[in-house]
Residue frames as a rotation matrix with the C-alpha (Angstrom) as fourth column:
MET 1
0.590 0.663 0.460 -68.00
-0.433 0.741 -0.513 150.65
-0.681 0.103 0.725 -12.87
ALA 2
-0.458 -0.786 0.415 -65.98
-0.094 0.508 0.856 147.97
-0.884 0.353 -0.307 -14.68
THR 3
-0.711 0.087 -0.697 -66.39
-0.697 -0.211 0.685 147.50
-0.087 0.974 0.211 -18.40
SER 4
-0.824 0.409 -0.392 -68.22
0.211 0.864 0.457 144.16
0.525 0.294 -0.799 -18.14
GLU 5
-0.552 0.649 -0.523 -70.50
0.660 -0.043 -0.750 145.58
-0.509 -0.760 -0.404 -15.41
LYS 6
-0.499 0.336 -0.799 -71.39
-0.428 -0.897 -0.109 148.54
-0.753 0.287 0.592 -17.61
ARG 7
-0.806 0.176 -0.565 -72.15
-0.487 0.345 0.802 146.23
0.336 0.922 -0.193 -20.52
GLN 8
-0.741 0.537 -0.404 -74.38
0.621 0.777 -0.106 144.12
0.257 -0.329 -0.909 -18.25
GLU 9
-0.501 0.553 -0.666 -76.18
0.287 -0.619 -0.731 147.24
-0.816 -0.557 0.152 -17.01
ILE 10
-0.614 0.249 -0.749 -76.88
-0.732 -0.535 0.422 148.23
-0.296 0.807 0.511 -20.63
LEU 11
-0.808 0.307 -0.503 -78.19
-0.066 0.801 0.595 144.74
0.585 0.515 -0.627 -21.44
HIS 12
-0.648 0.583 -0.489 -80.38
0.745 0.353 -0.566 144.73
-0.158 -0.732 -0.663 -18.32
ALA 13
-0.514 0.450 -0.730 -81.76
-0.166 -0.887 -0.430 148.19
-0.841 -0.100 0.531 -19.09
ALA 14
-0.698 0.238 -0.676 -82.55
-0.700 -0.026 0.714 147.09
0.152 0.971 0.185 -22.64
LEU 15
-0.821 0.393 -0.415 -84.25
0.387 0.916 0.103 143.95
0.420 -0.076 -0.904 -21.31
GLU 16
-0.557 0.619 -0.553 -86.46
0.562 -0.209 -0.800 145.96
-0.611 -0.757 -0.232 -18.95
LEU 17
-0.465 0.368 -0.805 -87.42
-0.476 -0.871 -0.124 148.63
-0.747 0.326 0.580 -21.47
ILE 18
-0.740 0.175 -0.649 -88.06
-0.586 0.307 0.750 146.26
0.330 0.936 -0.125 -24.35
ALA 19
-0.795 0.476 -0.375 -90.06
0.558 0.818 -0.144 143.88
0.238 -0.324 -0.916 -22.15
GLU 20
-0.439 0.625 -0.645 -92.13
0.469 -0.454 -0.758 146.82
-0.766 -0.636 -0.094 -20.88
HIS 21
0.099 0.447 -0.889 -92.52
-0.320 -0.832 -0.454 148.89
-0.942 0.329 0.061 -24.07
GLY 22
0.832 0.172 0.527 -91.43
0.385 0.505 -0.772 146.86
-0.399 0.846 0.354 -27.09
PHE 23
-0.015 -0.925 0.380 -88.53
0.960 0.093 0.264 147.31
-0.280 0.369 0.886 -29.49
HIS 24
-0.073 0.014 0.997 -89.72
0.720 -0.691 0.063 150.52
0.690 0.723 0.040 -31.11
ASP 25
0.720 0.397 0.569 -90.54
-0.081 -0.766 0.638 152.28
0.690 -0.505 -0.519 -27.84
ALA 26
0.789 -0.584 -0.190 -87.14
0.354 0.181 0.917 151.53
-0.501 -0.791 0.350 -26.32
PRO 27
0.850 -0.490 0.196 -84.77
-0.040 -0.431 -0.902 153.96
0.526 0.758 -0.385 -28.07
ILE 28
0.061 -0.941 -0.332 -81.06
0.675 0.284 -0.681 153.98
0.736 -0.183 0.652 -27.34
ALA 29
-0.444 -0.217 0.869 -81.46
-0.303 -0.877 -0.374 157.23
0.843 -0.429 0.324 -25.38
ALA 30
0.504 0.714 0.486 -83.99
-0.745 0.074 0.663 155.61
0.437 -0.696 0.569 -23.03
ILE 31
0.781 -0.311 -0.541 -81.81
0.383 0.923 0.021 152.52
0.493 -0.224 0.841 -22.63
ALA 32
-0.270 -0.938 0.218 -78.84
0.414 -0.318 -0.853 154.74
0.869 -0.140 0.474 -21.83
GLU 33
-0.177 0.280 0.944 -80.85
-0.687 -0.721 0.086 156.69
0.705 -0.633 0.320 -19.26
ARG 34
0.841 0.541 0.020 -82.10
-0.413 0.617 0.670 153.48
0.350 -0.571 0.742 -17.60
ALA 35
0.610 -0.687 -0.394 -78.51
0.656 0.717 -0.237 152.14
0.445 -0.114 0.888 -17.51
SER 36
0.877 -0.242 -0.416 -77.20
0.108 -0.744 0.660 155.47
-0.469 -0.623 -0.626 -16.18
VAL 37
-0.263 -0.931 0.253 -74.74
0.641 0.027 0.767 155.85
-0.721 0.364 0.589 -19.05
GLY 38
-0.232 0.115 -0.966 -74.43
-0.562 -0.826 0.036 158.25
-0.794 0.552 0.256 -21.94
ALA 39
0.802 0.597 0.028 -75.98
-0.295 0.436 -0.850 157.19
-0.520 0.673 0.525 -25.25
GLY 40
0.466 -0.707 -0.532 -72.52
-0.791 -0.064 -0.608 157.22
0.397 0.704 -0.589 -26.81
THR 41
-0.360 -0.597 0.717 -71.34
-0.864 0.503 -0.015 154.70
-0.352 -0.625 -0.697 -24.23
ILE 42
0.466 0.610 0.641 -73.76
-0.287 0.789 -0.543 152.12
-0.837 0.069 0.543 -25.59
TYR 43
0.942 -0.074 -0.328 -72.06
-0.319 0.114 -0.941 152.34
0.107 0.991 0.084 -28.98
ARG 44
-0.087 -0.985 0.148 -68.74
-0.993 0.073 -0.096 151.36
0.084 -0.155 -0.984 -27.37
TYR 45
-0.521 -0.049 0.852 -70.27
-0.448 0.866 -0.224 147.99
-0.727 -0.498 -0.473 -26.55
PHE 46
0.003 0.637 0.771 -72.78
0.612 0.609 -0.505 147.52
-0.791 0.473 -0.388 -29.36
GLU 47
-0.824 -0.413 0.388 -72.41
0.540 -0.366 0.758 148.68
-0.171 0.834 0.524 -32.95
ASN 48
-0.703 0.681 0.202 -76.11
-0.470 -0.659 0.588 149.60
0.533 0.319 0.784 -33.13
LYS 49
-0.201 0.719 0.666 -79.48
-0.940 0.051 -0.338 148.81
-0.277 -0.693 0.665 -31.57
ASP 50
0.647 0.441 -0.622 -79.96
-0.646 0.750 -0.141 145.71
0.404 0.493 0.771 -33.74
VAL 51
-0.206 -0.808 -0.552 -76.69
-0.119 0.581 -0.805 144.24
0.971 -0.100 -0.216 -32.45
LEU 52
-0.763 -0.014 0.646 -77.76
-0.633 -0.180 -0.753 145.05
0.127 -0.984 0.128 -28.86
ILE 53
0.246 0.956 0.163 -81.14
-0.958 0.265 -0.109 143.34
-0.148 -0.129 0.981 -29.39
ASN 54
0.624 -0.025 -0.781 -79.57
-0.378 0.865 -0.330 140.24
0.683 0.501 0.531 -30.91
GLU 55
-0.500 -0.849 -0.171 -76.82
-0.177 0.293 -0.940 139.98
0.848 -0.440 -0.296 -28.29
LEU 56
-0.502 0.427 0.752 -79.41
-0.857 -0.128 -0.499 140.28
-0.117 -0.895 0.430 -25.54
PHE 57
0.620 0.732 -0.281 -81.39
-0.770 0.636 -0.042 137.49
0.148 0.242 0.959 -27.16
GLN 58
0.233 -0.607 -0.759 -78.30
-0.163 0.745 -0.646 135.29
0.959 0.274 0.074 -27.34
ALA 59
-0.751 -0.508 0.422 -77.48
-0.459 -0.057 -0.886 135.96
0.474 -0.859 -0.190 -23.68
LEU 60
-0.074 0.816 0.574 -81.02
-0.954 0.110 -0.279 135.00
-0.291 -0.568 0.770 -22.64
HIS 61
0.670 0.298 -0.680 -81.00
-0.586 0.774 -0.239 131.94
0.455 0.558 0.694 -24.89
ASP 62
-0.238 -0.860 -0.451 -77.71
-0.180 0.495 -0.850 130.77
0.955 -0.121 -0.272 -23.37
ARG 63
-0.734 0.007 0.679 -79.02
-0.673 -0.142 -0.726 131.36
0.091 -0.990 0.109 -19.83
ILE 64
0.354 0.925 0.135 -82.21
-0.922 0.369 -0.114 129.39
-0.155 -0.085 0.984 -20.55
CYS 65
0.501 -0.215 -0.838 -80.28
-0.366 0.825 -0.430 126.51
0.784 0.522 0.335 -22.10
ALA 66
-0.630 -0.776 -0.014 -77.97
-0.264 0.232 -0.936 126.33
0.730 -0.586 -0.351 -19.09
GLY 67
-0.515 0.494 0.701 -80.96
-0.845 -0.152 -0.513 126.39
-0.147 -0.856 0.495 -16.75
ILE 68
0.533 0.839 -0.105 -83.04
-0.844 0.521 -0.128 123.72
-0.052 0.157 0.986 -18.43
LEU 69
0.291 -0.498 -0.817 -80.10
-0.326 0.751 -0.574 121.36
0.899 0.434 0.057 -18.77
LYS 70
-0.561 -0.431 0.707 -79.58
-0.799 0.059 -0.598 121.21
0.216 -0.900 -0.377 -15.00
GLY 71
-0.336 0.386 0.859 -80.49
-0.512 0.691 -0.511 117.67
-0.791 -0.611 -0.035 -14.00
TYR 72
0.506 0.506 -0.699 -81.12
-0.855 0.190 -0.482 116.66
-0.111 0.841 0.529 -17.63
ALA 73
-0.105 -0.482 0.870 -80.47
-0.281 0.854 0.439 112.97
-0.954 -0.198 -0.225 -18.21
PRO 74
-0.173 0.013 -0.985 -79.73
-0.963 -0.210 0.167 112.42
-0.205 0.978 0.049 -21.92
ASP 75
-0.904 -0.211 -0.373 -80.00
-0.302 0.931 0.206 108.64
0.304 0.298 -0.905 -21.50
SER 76
-0.610 0.751 0.251 -83.52
-0.082 0.255 -0.963 108.70
-0.788 -0.609 -0.094 -20.05
SER 77
-0.227 0.608 0.761 -86.61
0.870 0.477 -0.122 107.91
-0.437 0.634 -0.637 -22.10
LEU 78
-0.679 0.037 0.733 -87.85
0.524 -0.675 0.520 110.33
0.513 0.737 0.439 -24.71
ARG 79
0.395 0.908 0.139 -90.90
0.458 -0.325 0.827 111.13
0.796 -0.263 -0.545 -22.60
GLU 80
0.534 -0.251 -0.807 -88.78
0.809 -0.124 0.574 111.75
-0.244 -0.960 0.137 -19.49
ARG 81
-0.606 -0.795 0.033 -86.49
0.753 -0.560 0.344 114.08
-0.255 0.233 0.938 -21.43
PHE 82
-0.383 0.568 0.728 -89.48
0.433 -0.586 0.685 115.93
0.816 0.578 -0.022 -22.89
VAL 83
0.660 0.675 -0.331 -91.05
0.577 -0.173 0.798 116.31
0.481 -0.718 -0.503 -19.44
HIS 84
0.109 -0.703 -0.703 -87.78
0.886 -0.252 0.389 117.53
-0.450 -0.666 0.595 -17.93
LEU 85
-0.789 -0.496 0.361 -87.14
0.613 -0.672 0.416 120.12
0.036 0.550 0.835 -20.65
SER 86
-0.184 0.815 0.549 -90.73
0.390 -0.452 0.802 121.33
0.902 0.362 -0.235 -20.78
THR 87
0.671 0.408 -0.619 -91.08
0.704 -0.088 0.705 121.60
0.233 -0.909 -0.346 -17.02
ALA 88
-0.143 -0.826 -0.544 -87.74
0.854 -0.381 0.354 123.39
-0.500 -0.414 0.760 -16.68
LEU 89
-0.753 -0.098 0.650 -88.64
0.531 -0.674 0.513 125.79
0.388 0.732 0.560 -19.49
LEU 90
0.246 0.932 0.267 -92.03
0.421 -0.351 0.836 126.63
0.873 -0.093 -0.479 -17.99
ARG 91
0.607 -0.084 -0.791 -90.50
0.782 -0.113 0.612 127.13
-0.140 -0.990 -0.003 -14.53
TYR 92
-0.537 -0.844 -0.011 -87.79
0.812 -0.520 0.265 129.35
-0.229 0.133 0.964 -16.02
PHE 93
-0.521 0.388 0.760 -90.41
0.381 -0.691 0.614 131.56
0.764 0.609 0.213 -17.65
ILE 94
0.607 0.753 -0.254 -92.45
0.530 -0.145 0.835 131.76
0.592 -0.642 -0.487 -14.44
ASP 95
0.425 -0.532 -0.732 -89.34
0.808 -0.140 0.572 132.73
-0.407 -0.835 0.370 -12.47
ASN 96
-0.627 -0.721 -0.293 -88.09
0.433 -0.636 0.639 135.20
-0.647 0.274 0.711 -15.12
PRO 97
0.346 0.919 0.187 -91.08
0.683 -0.110 -0.723 137.10
-0.644 0.377 -0.666 -16.49
LEU 98
0.421 -0.250 -0.872 -88.98
-0.474 -0.880 0.023 139.89
-0.773 0.404 -0.489 -18.05
ASP 99
-0.704 -0.706 0.071 -86.98
-0.358 0.440 0.823 137.32
-0.613 0.554 -0.563 -19.99
PHE 100
-0.398 0.640 0.657 -90.20
0.698 0.676 -0.236 135.69
-0.595 0.365 -0.716 -21.15
ARG 101
0.603 0.696 -0.390 -91.74
0.312 -0.656 -0.688 138.97
-0.734 0.293 -0.613 -22.28
TYR 102
0.026 -0.689 -0.724 -88.57
-0.691 -0.536 0.486 139.91
-0.723 0.488 -0.490 -24.16
LEU 103
-0.823 -0.415 0.387 -88.31
-0.086 0.765 0.638 136.52
-0.561 0.491 -0.666 -25.85
GLU 104
0.017 0.907 0.420 -91.95
0.696 0.291 -0.657 136.56
-0.718 0.303 -0.626 -26.89
GLN 105
0.683 0.196 -0.703 -91.42
-0.218 -0.864 -0.453 139.89
-0.697 0.463 -0.548 -28.61
TYR 106
-0.294 -0.905 -0.308 -88.17
-0.679 -0.029 0.733 138.74
-0.672 0.424 -0.606 -30.15
HIS 107
-0.747 -0.027 0.665 -89.59
0.256 0.911 0.325 135.54
-0.614 0.413 -0.673 -31.61
ASN 108
0.199 0.908 0.369 -92.64
0.854 0.024 -0.520 137.33
-0.481 0.418 -0.771 -32.99
SER 109
0.623 -0.096 -0.776 -90.64
-0.266 -0.959 -0.095 140.08
-0.736 0.266 -0.623 -34.66
PRO 110
0.880 -0.355 -0.316 -88.40
-0.297 0.109 -0.949 140.29
0.371 0.929 -0.010 -37.70
TYR 111
0.034 -0.917 0.399 -85.44
-0.992 -0.079 -0.098 139.83
0.121 -0.392 -0.912 -35.32
GLY 112
-0.203 -0.089 0.975 -86.51
-0.610 0.791 -0.055 136.31
-0.766 -0.606 -0.214 -34.43
VAL 113
0.743 0.591 -0.314 -87.56
-0.600 0.380 -0.704 135.08
-0.297 0.712 0.637 -37.87
ALA 114
0.205 -0.738 -0.643 -84.12
-0.730 0.322 -0.603 133.89
0.652 0.593 -0.473 -38.93
PHE 115
-0.687 -0.445 0.574 -83.57
-0.725 0.470 -0.504 132.08
-0.046 -0.762 -0.646 -35.63
ARG 116
0.040 0.808 0.588 -86.96
-0.538 0.513 -0.669 130.37
-0.842 -0.290 0.455 -35.80
ARG 117
0.717 0.200 -0.668 -86.52
-0.696 0.267 -0.667 129.48
0.045 0.943 0.330 -39.48
ASP 118
-0.240 -0.889 -0.389 -83.18
-0.741 0.427 -0.519 127.81
0.628 0.164 -0.761 -38.79
ARG 119
-0.675 0.022 0.738 -84.57
-0.638 0.485 -0.598 126.03
-0.371 -0.874 -0.313 -35.74
LEU 120
0.162 0.893 0.419 -87.64
-0.391 0.448 -0.804 124.75
-0.906 -0.033 0.422 -37.55
LEU 121
0.944 0.319 -0.088 -86.58
-0.173 0.250 -0.953 124.44
-0.282 0.914 0.292 -41.17
GLY 122
0.217 -0.950 -0.222 -82.78
-0.971 -0.234 0.054 124.25
-0.104 0.204 -0.973 -41.06
SER 123
-0.122 -0.358 -0.926 -80.76
-0.548 0.802 -0.238 121.14
0.828 0.478 -0.294 -41.65
GLU 124
0.827 0.421 -0.372 -81.37
-0.013 0.676 0.737 118.09
0.562 -0.605 0.565 -39.49
GLY 125
0.497 -0.639 -0.587 -79.17
0.863 0.436 0.255 117.79
0.093 -0.634 0.768 -36.45
ASN 126
0.260 -0.382 0.887 -78.48
0.242 -0.863 -0.443 121.53
0.935 0.330 -0.132 -36.25
GLY 127
-0.723 -0.660 -0.205 -77.74
0.309 -0.043 -0.950 121.20
0.618 -0.750 0.235 -32.55
ASP 128
-0.354 0.672 0.651 -81.13
-0.794 -0.584 0.171 122.36
0.495 -0.456 0.740 -31.25
LEU 129
-0.955 -0.105 0.278 -82.02
-0.264 0.730 -0.631 120.09
-0.137 -0.676 -0.724 -28.33
TYR 130
-0.165 0.976 0.142 -85.80
-0.415 0.062 -0.908 120.37
-0.895 -0.209 0.395 -28.78
ARG 131
0.343 0.260 -0.903 -85.61
-0.939 0.053 -0.341 119.75
-0.041 0.964 0.262 -32.49
SER 132
-0.599 -0.649 -0.468 -83.34
-0.642 0.739 -0.203 116.74
0.478 0.179 -0.860 -31.99
LEU 133
-0.806 0.359 0.471 -85.72
-0.243 0.525 -0.816 115.36
-0.540 -0.772 -0.336 -29.36
LEU 134
0.219 0.958 -0.183 -88.73
-0.573 -0.025 -0.819 115.70
-0.790 0.284 0.543 -31.66
GLU 135
0.165 -0.234 -0.958 -86.87
-0.943 0.247 -0.223 114.25
0.288 0.941 -0.180 -34.66
GLU 136
-0.872 -0.489 0.002 -85.77
-0.455 0.810 -0.371 111.31
0.180 -0.324 -0.929 -32.54
GLY 137
-0.489 0.770 0.410 -89.35
-0.286 0.302 -0.909 110.78
-0.824 -0.561 0.073 -31.39
VAL 138
0.446 0.623 -0.642 -90.64
-0.811 -0.022 -0.584 110.75
-0.378 0.782 0.496 -34.96
ALA 139
-0.199 -0.633 -0.748 -87.87
-0.851 0.489 -0.188 108.39
0.485 0.599 -0.636 -36.10
GLN 140
-0.979 -0.178 0.094 -88.69
-0.200 0.798 -0.568 105.98
0.026 -0.575 -0.818 -33.25
GLN 141
-0.424 0.901 -0.090 -92.42
0.084 0.138 0.987 106.31
0.902 0.411 -0.134 -33.98
ILE 142
-0.538 0.223 -0.813 -93.05
0.840 0.056 -0.540 107.62
-0.075 -0.973 -0.217 -30.45
VAL 143
-0.447 0.310 -0.839 -94.03
-0.024 -0.942 -0.335 111.07
-0.894 -0.129 0.429 -31.67
LYS 144
0.577 0.774 0.261 -96.61
0.317 0.082 -0.945 111.79
-0.753 0.628 -0.198 -34.37
ASP 145
-0.433 -0.695 0.573 -95.19
0.801 -0.005 0.599 112.10
-0.414 0.719 0.559 -37.87
LEU 146
0.764 0.646 0.000 -96.12
0.606 -0.717 -0.343 115.75
-0.221 0.262 -0.939 -38.40
PRO 147
0.352 -0.654 0.670 -94.12
0.372 -0.559 -0.741 118.66
0.859 0.510 0.046 -39.80
LEU 148
-0.438 -0.657 -0.613 -91.64
0.830 -0.034 -0.557 119.98
0.345 -0.753 0.560 -37.24
VAL 149
-0.816 0.196 0.545 -93.42
-0.220 -0.975 0.021 123.35
0.535 -0.103 0.838 -37.18
VAL 150
0.230 0.972 -0.042 -96.64
-0.418 0.138 0.898 121.63
0.879 -0.189 0.438 -36.09
LEU 151
0.289 -0.194 -0.937 -94.85
0.684 0.727 0.060 119.53
0.670 -0.658 0.343 -33.48
PHE 152
-0.804 -0.594 -0.036 -93.23
0.477 -0.607 -0.635 122.64
0.356 -0.528 0.771 -31.99
ALA 153
-0.508 0.687 0.519 -96.63
-0.539 -0.724 0.431 124.35
0.672 -0.061 0.738 -31.87
LEU 154
0.492 0.742 -0.455 -98.28
-0.135 0.581 0.802 121.38
0.860 -0.333 0.387 -30.16
ALA 155
0.168 -0.529 -0.832 -95.41
0.813 0.551 -0.187 120.76
0.557 -0.645 0.523 -27.76
PHE 156
-0.626 -0.629 -0.461 -94.46
0.779 -0.522 -0.347 124.30
-0.023 -0.576 0.817 -26.79
GLY 157
-0.535 0.501 0.680 -97.28
0.076 -0.773 0.630 126.60
0.841 0.389 0.375 -27.85
PRO 158
0.558 0.798 -0.225 -99.39
0.290 0.067 0.955 125.69
0.777 -0.598 -0.194 -24.81
LEU 159
0.107 -0.597 -0.795 -96.39
0.994 0.060 0.089 126.17
-0.005 -0.800 0.600 -22.50
LEU 160
-0.847 -0.429 0.314 -95.90
0.464 -0.885 0.042 129.68
0.260 0.182 0.948 -23.81
ALA 161
-0.167 0.879 0.446 -99.61
0.002 -0.452 0.892 130.44
0.986 0.150 0.074 -23.49
VAL 162
0.680 0.450 -0.578 -99.85
0.536 0.233 0.812 129.29
0.500 -0.862 -0.083 -19.87
ALA 163
-0.303 -0.827 -0.473 -96.58
0.951 -0.293 -0.098 131.05
-0.058 -0.480 0.875 -18.97
ARG 164
-0.768 0.086 0.635 -98.01
0.174 -0.926 0.335 134.27
0.616 0.368 0.696 -20.42
ASP 165
0.235 0.962 0.137 -101.29
0.001 -0.141 0.990 133.79
0.972 -0.232 -0.034 -18.57
HIS 166
0.384 -0.208 -0.900 -99.45
0.902 0.293 0.317 133.07
0.198 -0.933 0.300 -15.31
ILE 167
-0.682 -0.729 -0.059 -97.37
0.730 -0.674 -0.114 136.24
0.043 -0.121 0.992 -15.72
LEU 168
-0.631 0.520 0.576 -100.54
-0.096 -0.789 0.607 138.23
0.770 0.327 0.547 -16.43
GLY 169
-0.877 0.234 0.420 -102.20
-0.444 -0.060 -0.894 136.80
-0.184 -0.970 0.156 -13.32
PHE 170
-0.063 0.898 -0.435 -104.92
-0.917 0.120 0.380 134.83
0.394 0.423 0.816 -15.12
VAL 171
0.796 0.220 -0.563 -103.81
-0.052 0.953 0.298 131.49
0.602 -0.208 0.771 -13.67
GLU 172
0.353 -0.696 0.625 -101.59
-0.919 -0.133 0.371 130.40
-0.175 -0.705 -0.687 -10.80
LEU 173
0.504 -0.253 -0.826 -99.25
-0.355 0.811 -0.465 127.64
0.787 0.527 0.320 -11.96
ASP 174
0.398 -0.387 0.832 -98.32
-0.830 0.234 0.506 125.40
-0.391 -0.892 -0.228 -9.06
ALA 175
-0.629 -0.763 0.149 -96.31
-0.643 0.618 0.453 122.18
-0.437 0.189 -0.879 -9.34
SER 176
-0.329 0.585 0.742 -99.41
0.297 0.810 -0.506 120.07
-0.896 0.054 -0.440 -9.99
LEU 177
0.714 0.656 -0.245 -100.77
0.018 -0.367 -0.930 122.31
-0.700 0.660 -0.274 -12.74
ILE 178
0.090 -0.778 -0.622 -97.33
-0.932 -0.285 0.222 122.56
-0.350 0.560 -0.751 -14.35
ALA 179
-0.749 -0.377 0.544 -97.09
-0.258 0.923 0.285 118.74
-0.610 0.073 -0.789 -14.41
GLN 180
0.074 0.870 0.487 -100.60
0.436 0.411 -0.801 118.43
-0.897 0.272 -0.349 -15.88
THR 181
0.690 0.140 -0.710 -99.83
-0.440 -0.697 -0.566 121.05
-0.574 0.704 -0.419 -18.54
VAL 182
-0.325 -0.892 -0.315 -96.59
-0.884 0.168 0.437 119.36
-0.336 0.421 -0.843 -19.56
GLN 183
-0.622 0.174 0.763 -98.38
0.129 0.985 -0.119 115.99
-0.772 0.024 -0.635 -19.69
ALA 184
0.509 0.860 -0.002 -101.08
0.204 -0.123 -0.971 117.51
-0.836 0.495 -0.238 -21.93
CYS 185
0.373 -0.468 -0.801 -98.34
-0.852 -0.514 -0.097 118.80
-0.366 0.719 -0.590 -24.28
TRP 186
-0.723 -0.634 0.274 -96.82
-0.519 0.760 0.391 115.31
-0.457 0.141 -0.878 -24.37
ASP 187
-0.213 0.750 0.626 -100.23
0.346 0.657 -0.670 113.81
-0.914 0.074 -0.399 -25.06
GLY 188
0.619 0.490 -0.614 -100.59
-0.292 -0.581 -0.759 116.23
-0.729 0.649 -0.217 -27.96
ILE 189
0.178 -0.637 -0.750 -97.49
-0.983 -0.152 -0.104 114.95
-0.048 0.756 -0.653 -29.75
LYS 190
-0.633 -0.476 0.610 -97.20
-0.492 0.856 0.157 111.29
-0.597 -0.201 -0.776 -28.80
ARG 191
-0.647 0.387 -0.657 -98.54
-0.498 0.438 0.749 108.58
0.577 0.812 -0.091 -31.09
């Protein structure tokens, strides 16, 4: 197995175990066993478990960003951009339930606090597409003038909730229901 393949196997094993059992119930030994490598091999690629967890998050974040930007038209209206990003994000989570479960744990753990703080409270124009979109909407008086934390909760909280409920089998999200959900999120933030 090539070096990059082995690293990917370790990341995938960590993704599966953490999504299934959480951070604390996914020790390095279990990740190594799932990846069919020795525990010491993991430390050739990752200094420690925290580095592995954060690098896995970054890989997922990069993959999501690449996915939701397909077909994104930066010159379209604010609403059209919001609908595109929200729909693509929800579809990504539906199609990648392990990624969703990992990211939910990450964002609601001490690992994700710094990322969320920078995204929500960091300096303006920090490169986050969603934040820039919401700030633009507030500046143009298209979006309600609320704290960014509240806007994120109104815009994306429902998407996360319905993605979770779809993954758990409580609701079946088809194209129509996805469109209605995204529209309801837009309605929640628009003036």
